[in-house]
C-alpha positions as CSV (number, residue, x, y, z in Angstrom):
1,M,0.0,0.0,0.0
2,T,1.4,3.4,-0.9
3,D,1.7,6.2,1.6
4,K,-1.1,8.3,0.1
5,F,-3.6,5.6,1.1
6,Q,-2.4,5.5,4.7
7,A,-3.3,7.8,7.5
8,P,-0.6,10.5,8.0
9,R,1.9,9.9,10.9
10,G,0.3,10.8,14.2
11,F,-3.2,10.4,12.9
12,H,-4.9,7.2,13.8
13,D,-8.1,5.1,13.5
14,I,-9.9,4.1,16.7
15,L,-11.4,0.6,16.3
16,N,-12.7,-2.5,18.1
17,S,-12.1,-2.5,21.9
18,D,-10.4,0.9,21.8
19,I,-13.6,2.6,20.6
20,K,-15.4,1.0,23.5
21,K,-12.8,2.5,25.9
22,F,-13.1,5.8,24.1
23,R,-16.9,5.8,24.5
24,R,-16.7,4.8,28.1
25,I,-14.5,7.8,28.9
26,T,-16.7,10.3,27.0
27,H,-19.9,8.8,28.5
28,V,-18.5,9.1,32.1
29,C,-17.3,12.7,31.5
30,R,-20.4,13.9,29.8
31,E,-22.7,12.4,32.4
32,L,-20.7,14.0,35.3
33,L,-20.4,17.4,33.6
34,E,-24.1,17.5,32.8
35,S,-25.0,16.4,36.4
36,H,-22.9,19.4,37.6
37,G,-24.8,21.9,35.5
38,F,-22.4,22.3,32.6
39,E,-24.0,23.0,29.2
40,E,-22.4,21.7,26.0
41,I,-21.0,24.0,23.4
42,I,-19.8,22.7,19.9
43,L,-16.8,24.7,18.7
44,P,-15.4,25.0,15.2
45,V,-12.2,22.9,14.5
46,V,-10.7,25.8,12.6
47,E,-10.1,29.3,14.1
48,F,-7.9,32.3,13.1
49,A,-4.4,31.5,14.1
50,Q,-4.1,34.8,15.9
51,L,-6.6,33.5,18.5
52,F,-4.1,30.9,19.7
53,E,-1.0,33.1,19.2
54,K,-2.6,35.7,21.5
55,S,-4.0,33.3,24.2
56,I,-1.5,30.5,24.4
57,G,1.5,32.8,23.9
58,E,3.8,33.4,20.9
59,A,6.8,32.2,22.9
60,T,5.3,28.8,23.7
61,D,6.2,25.5,21.9
62,I,2.6,25.1,20.8
63,V,2.5,28.3,18.8
64,Q,6.1,28.2,17.6
65,K,6.4,24.5,16.7
66,E,3.2,22.5,17.0
67,M,0.3,24.4,15.4
68,F,-1.2,23.2,12.1
69,V,-1.4,26.6,10.3
70,F,-2.6,27.3,6.7
71,T,-3.7,30.1,4.5
72,D,-7.2,30.2,3.0
73,R,-8.1,31.5,-0.5
74,K,-8.3,35.0,0.7
75,G,-4.9,34.9,2.4
76,R,-6.2,34.7,5.9
77,K,-4.0,32.7,8.4
78,L,-6.1,29.9,9.9
79,A,-5.2,27.1,12.3
80,L,-6.6,23.7,13.4
81,R,-7.3,24.1,17.1
82,P,-4.5,22.9,19.4
83,E,-6.7,23.3,22.5
84,G,-10.3,24.2,23.4
85,T,-10.1,27.1,25.9
86,A,-9.3,29.9,23.5
87,G,-12.2,28.9,21.2
88,T,-14.6,28.8,24.1
89,V,-13.5,32.2,25.3
90,R,-14.0,33.5,21.7
91,A,-17.5,32.0,21.6
92,Y,-18.3,33.4,25.1
93,I,-17.5,37.0,23.9
94,Q,-18.8,36.7,20.3
95,N,-22.2,35.4,21.5
96,R,-22.3,37.9,24.4
97,L,-23.0,35.1,26.9
98,Y,-22.0,37.4,29.7
99,A,-25.1,39.5,29.1
100,F,-27.5,36.7,29.9
101,K,-26.5,35.5,33.4
102,P,-23.8,36.2,35.9
103,Y,-21.8,33.0,35.3
104,H,-21.7,30.2,32.8
105,K,-20.5,26.5,33.0
106,L,-19.7,25.1,29.6
107,F,-18.2,21.9,28.2
108,Y,-16.9,20.7,24.8
109,E,-15.7,17.5,23.3
110,G,-13.8,16.9,20.1
111,P,-10.4,16.5,18.3
112,M,-7.4,18.8,18.8
113,F,-4.3,19.0,16.6
114,R,-0.6,19.5,17.5
115,Y,2.4,18.7,15.5
116,E,4.2,16.7,18.2
117,R,6.4,13.6,18.1
118,P,3.9,10.7,18.2
119,Q,4.2,8.4,21.1
120,A,2.0,6.3,23.4
121,G,-1.1,8.3,24.3
122,R,0.0,11.4,22.3
123,Y,-1.0,11.9,18.7
124,R,-1.1,14.8,16.2
125,Q,-4.9,14.4,16.2
126,F,-6.1,13.7,19.7
127,H,-9.3,14.1,21.6
128,Q,-10.2,16.2,24.6
129,I,-13.2,16.9,26.8
130,G,-13.0,20.3,28.4
131,A,-15.0,22.1,31.1
132,E,-14.9,25.9,31.6
133,I,-16.5,28.2,34.2
134,F,-16.9,31.9,33.4
135,G,-17.7,34.7,35.9
136,V,-16.7,33.1,39.2
137,S,-13.6,34.3,41.2
138,D,-14.4,32.3,44.4
139,P,-12.0,29.4,45.0
140,L,-15.1,27.2,45.4
141,A,-15.1,27.0,41.6
142,D,-11.5,25.8,41.6
143,L,-12.6,23.2,44.2
144,E,-15.5,22.1,42.0
145,L,-13.3,21.4,39.0
146,I,-10.7,19.6,41.1
147,L,-13.4,17.4,42.7
148,L,-14.8,16.7,39.2
149,I,-11.4,15.4,38.1
150,G,-11.4,13.2,41.2
151,E,-14.9,11.9,40.3
152,I,-13.9,11.2,36.7
153,L,-10.8,9.2,37.8
154,N,-12.9,7.3,40.4
155,R,-15.6,6.4,37.9
156,L,-13.0,5.1,35.4
157,E,-11.1,3.3,38.1
158,I,-7.9,5.1,37.2
159,E,-5.2,5.7,39.8
160,A,-3.6,9.2,39.5
161,V,-2.4,11.9,41.8
162,I,-3.9,15.4,41.7
163,E,-1.3,18.2,42.0
164,I,-2.0,21.9,42.6
165,N,0.0,25.1,42.6
166,S,-0.6,28.8,42.4
167,L,1.2,31.0,39.8
168,G,0.0,34.3,41.1
169,C,-1.4,37.2,39.1
170,K,-0.2,40.2,37.1
171,K,0.8,42.0,40.3
172,C,2.9,39.3,41.9
173,R,4.1,37.2,38.9
174,P,6.7,39.7,37.6
175,A,8.8,39.5,40.8
176,Y,8.6,35.7,40.7
177,R,9.6,35.6,37.0
178,A,12.6,37.9,37.7
179,S,13.8,35.7,40.6
180,L,13.4,32.6,38.5
181,V,15.4,34.1,35.6
182,N,18.2,35.0,37.9
183,Y,18.2,31.5,39.3
184,L,18.2,29.9,35.9
185,H,21.3,31.9,34.9
186,T,23.2,30.4,37.9
187,V,22.4,26.9,36.7
188,A,22.6,27.6,32.9
189,G,25.5,25.1,32.5
190,N,23.2,22.2,33.5
191,L,20.3,23.1,31.2
192,C,19.5,21.4,27.9
193,D,19.7,23.5,24.7
194,V,16.0,24.0,24.5
195,C,15.9,25.4,28.1
196,L,18.9,27.6,27.5
197,E,16.8,29.3,24.8
198,R,13.7,29.4,27.1
199,K,15.3,30.7,30.3
200,D,14.9,34.4,29.3
201,R,12.0,34.2,26.8
202,N,9.7,31.8,28.7
203,P,11.4,30.8,32.0
204,L,8.4,29.0,33.5
205,R,8.5,26.4,30.8
206,V,12.0,25.3,32.0
207,L,10.3,24.0,35.2
208,D,8.3,21.6,33.0
209,C,11.2,20.1,31.1
210,K,11.6,16.3,31.2
211,E,15.3,16.2,30.7
212,K,17.2,14.7,33.6
213,T,19.8,17.4,33.8
214,C,17.1,20.1,33.8
215,K,15.1,18.3,36.5
216,E,18.1,18.2,38.7
217,A,19.0,21.9,38.0
218,I,15.7,23.2,39.1
219,V,15.3,21.4,42.4
220,S,16.2,24.5,44.4
221,A,14.4,27.0,42.0
222,P,12.3,29.7,43.7
223,K,8.7,28.8,44.4
224,S,5.9,30.9,42.9
225,V,3.9,30.6,46.2
226,D,6.6,32.5,48.0
227,F,5.9,35.6,45.8
228,L,2.1,35.7,46.0
229,C,0.4,39.0,46.7
230,Q,-2.1,39.0,49.6
231,E,-5.1,38.5,47.4
232,C,-3.5,35.5,45.6
233,S,-2.2,34.1,48.8
234,E,-5.6,34.2,50.4
235,H,-7.2,32.6,47.3
236,Y,-4.7,29.7,47.5
237,R,-5.1,29.4,51.3
238,K,-8.9,29.1,50.9
239,L,-8.6,26.5,48.2
240,K,-6.4,24.3,50.3
241,A,-8.7,24.7,53.3
242,Y,-11.7,23.6,51.1
243,L,-9.7,20.6,49.9
244,Q,-8.8,19.6,53.4
245,E,-12.6,19.4,54.2
246,T,-13.0,16.8,51.4
247,N,-11.7,13.2,51.2
248,L,-9.8,14.0,48.0
249,A,-6.1,13.3,48.2
250,Y,-3.8,15.8,46.6
251,R,-0.2,17.1,46.7
252,E,1.3,20.5,46.2
253,N,3.8,20.7,43.3
254,H,5.7,24.0,43.3
255,L,7.2,23.1,39.9
256,L,3.7,22.8,38.3
257,V,3.3,25.7,35.8
258,R,1.3,24.4,32.8
259,G,2.5,25.1,29.2
260,L,0.2,27.9,28.3
261,D,0.7,31.6,29.0
262,Y,-2.9,32.5,29.9
263,Y,-2.9,30.7,33.3
264,T,-3.1,32.7,36.6
265,R,-3.4,31.7,40.2
266,T,-4.5,28.1,40.5
267,V,-3.2,25.4,38.2
268,F,-3.8,21.7,38.7
269,E,-3.1,18.3,37.0
270,A,-4.0,14.7,37.5
271,V,-0.7,12.8,37.0
272,S,-0.3,9.1,36.4
273,D,2.8,7.9,38.2
274,K,2.4,4.6,36.2
275,L,2.8,6.4,32.8
276,D,4.7,9.4,34.1
277,T,2.3,11.7,32.2
278,T,-0.5,14.2,32.7
279,L,-4.0,12.9,32.2
280,I,-6.2,15.9,33.0
281,A,-5.0,19.5,33.5
282,G,-6.3,23.0,33.9
283,G,-6.4,26.1,36.0
284,R,-7.5,29.7,36.1
285,Y,-7.2,32.3,33.3
286,D,-8.7,35.4,34.9
287,Y,-7.5,37.9,32.3
288,L,-8.1,36.1,29.0
289,V,-11.7,37.2,28.4
290,E,-10.7,40.8,28.9
291,E,-7.6,40.5,26.7
292,F,-9.8,39.2,23.9
293,G,-12.0,42.3,24.2
294,G,-14.7,41.1,26.6
295,P,-15.6,42.4,30.0
296,P,-13.3,41.6,33.0
297,T,-14.3,38.0,33.7
298,P,-12.6,35.6,36.0
299,A,-12.5,32.1,34.5
300,L,-11.1,28.6,34.9
301,G,-11.3,25.2,33.3
302,F,-9.7,21.8,32.6
303,A,-9.2,19.4,29.7
304,V,-9.3,15.6,29.7
305,G,-6.9,13.8,27.5
306,V,-9.0,10.9,26.2
307,E,-6.3,8.9,24.5
308,R,-4.1,9.0,27.6
309,L,-6.9,7.8,29.8
310,M,-7.5,4.9,27.3
311,L,-4.0,3.6,28.2
312,L,-5.1,3.1,31.8
313,I,-8.6,1.6,31.3
314,D,-8.9,-2.1,31.8
315,S,-12.6,-2.6,31.1
316,P,-14.5,-0.8,28.3
317,L,-18.0,0.5,28.4
318,K,-20.3,-2.4,29.4
319,D,-21.4,-4.5,26.4
320,Y,-25.1,-5.0,25.9
321,S,-26.3,-8.6,25.4
322,F,-26.3,-9.1,21.6
323,Y,-29.4,-10.8,20.0
324,L,-29.0,-11.7,16.3
325,I,-32.4,-12.3,14.6
326,I,-32.1,-14.8,11.7
327,P,-35.0,-14.9,9.3
328,F,-35.7,-17.9,7.1
329,G,-38.2,-17.5,4.2
330,E,-40.5,-14.6,3.4
331,V,-40.7,-13.5,7.0
332,H,-38.9,-10.1,7.1
333,S,-41.9,-8.0,8.2
334,Y,-42.4,-10.5,11.0
335,A,-38.7,-10.3,11.9
336,L,-39.0,-6.5,12.2
337,K,-42.0,-7.0,14.5
338,V,-39.8,-9.3,16.6
339,A,-37.0,-6.8,16.7
340,E,-39.5,-4.2,18.1
341,Q,-39.8,-6.4,21.3
342,F,-36.2,-5.6,22.2
343,K,-36.6,-1.8,22.1
344,G,-36.0,-0.1,25.4
345,T,-34.7,-3.2,27.1
346,G,-31.0,-2.3,27.1
347,R,-30.2,-5.1,24.6
348,R,-28.5,-4.9,21.2
349,V,-30.5,-6.5,18.4
350,E,-29.7,-6.9,14.7
351,I,-31.4,-8.7,11.9
352,S,-29.0,-10.9,9.9
353,Y,-28.5,-10.0,6.2
354,R,-26.6,-13.2,5.6
355,K,-28.1,-15.9,3.3
356,G,-27.7,-19.6,3.8
357,G,-28.8,-22.5,6.0
358,L,-28.9,-22.7,9.7
359,K,-25.4,-24.0,10.0
360,K,-23.9,-21.1,8.1
361,Q,-26.0,-18.6,10.0
362,L,-24.9,-20.0,13.4
363,E,-21.2,-19.8,12.2
364,F,-21.8,-16.2,11.4
365,A,-23.5,-15.6,14.8
366,N,-20.4,-17.0,16.5
367,K,-18.1,-14.8,14.3
368,V,-20.0,-11.6,15.2
369,K,-20.1,-12.8,18.9
370,A,-23.8,-12.9,19.3
371,D,-25.0,-13.9,22.8
372,Y,-28.3,-15.2,21.5
373,V,-29.8,-16.2,18.2
374,V,-33.5,-15.5,17.5
375,I,-34.7,-17.8,14.8
376,V,-37.7,-16.6,12.8
377,G,-39.1,-19.0,10.2
378,E,-42.5,-19.5,8.5
379,R,-43.6,-21.9,11.3
380,E,-42.7,-19.3,14.0
381,M,-44.5,-16.6,12.1
382,K,-47.7,-18.7,11.8
383,E,-47.6,-19.5,15.5
384,G,-46.7,-15.9,16.6
385,K,-43.5,-17.2,18.3
386,V,-39.7,-17.3,18.0
387,T,-37.0,-19.9,18.7
388,L,-34.4,-18.5,21.1
389,K,-30.9,-20.1,21.2
390,D,-28.3,-19.4,23.8
391,M,-25.0,-19.4,21.9
392,K,-22.9,-20.2,25.0
393,S,-24.9,-23.1,26.5
394,G,-26.4,-24.3,23.2
395,Q,-29.9,-24.5,24.8
396,Q,-32.9,-23.3,22.8
397,E,-36.6,-22.8,23.4
398,T,-39.7,-21.6,21.6
399,L,-41.2,-18.4,23.1
400,S,-44.3,-16.3,22.5
401,F,-44.1,-12.5,22.5
402,E,-45.3,-12.5,26.1
403,E,-42.7,-15.0,27.1
404,I,-40.0,-13.0,25.3
405,Q,-40.9,-10.0,27.4
406,S,-40.8,-12.1,30.6
407,F,-37.4,-13.5,29.6
408,L,-36.0,-10.0,28.9
409,R,-37.2,-8.7,32.3
410,C,-35.1,-11.4,34.1
């Protein structure tokens, strides 16, 4: 097969048991978000590139190296979305959602695109489920999102550690940044080439480097929490006090910064020690709405990395019992009537399109992993019954419609 008939590197098909894991994750996340009052928003996959350059930061790796950017027929610079927050903020302002009620809780689901080196759980097209809260400055909103992350992990039976930190605000961040830059200059000889270039331009990203030498060099780096202004310090203190009142385990990580420039104050991640990777991450971005031309609006959110969670799920979404209806003769209208009996019962039912005798049909039923075969022939149609065969035990019995309903209720 030639390359043009294969998916590009970093883009992948999701099939078989993986699609069941994918759907289990999306089902759990959507159910929890909706139960917490989040409303769905469907965002375009393509936005003007400037939206991400302004929000994420021109000095970030995402903007400089990872965005899929192209020019349309009118010469406008567009990009496939690398993340969902910027688009949600744009939609919040463009649709004047702030004019309708004091705060909004929104969620989105869909593919994102980044030109990264493909590896386990990381693709160039990947999927996220994100939640955003607009209009709430109280750390109770931070708590709600962090607890939601804990609920998602618990429902999916995934072990991960939730980490938190505070990056401060416009008032206190400059002093921390200056102190960090000074420190990085003292350890510059131990930094990788990428971090040497980052240390003055985007110093916080050095704290997120995975290179062993850089990890060792930043052990004694200044902590952002030591530079917080009174307002930020009080916000962080309240959040930790709220967390102490819950049963959720967490740890402070003073090297946690996140890779996007728009974050302020609280940042948090769910980290898998097993995979040594981040599964869910987010934080506050209290200035972003205003920077995009909207009214001053505190905001925060998180994003779930679906493919990364898939690596840690043992059991997919529960399979429904599969009933394959096999018609013999001119009985297709009756077969459809039989299929109606299974509606609303939580079972999967299909009518076989295969032709052939009973032996071939049963072989096909085994191949498609049917739990039961429902045989419908001319005799069954005349009597208003079906023949039900259990494919595991081999037992079969003839049932009327009333008896089918009794069987399905068991």
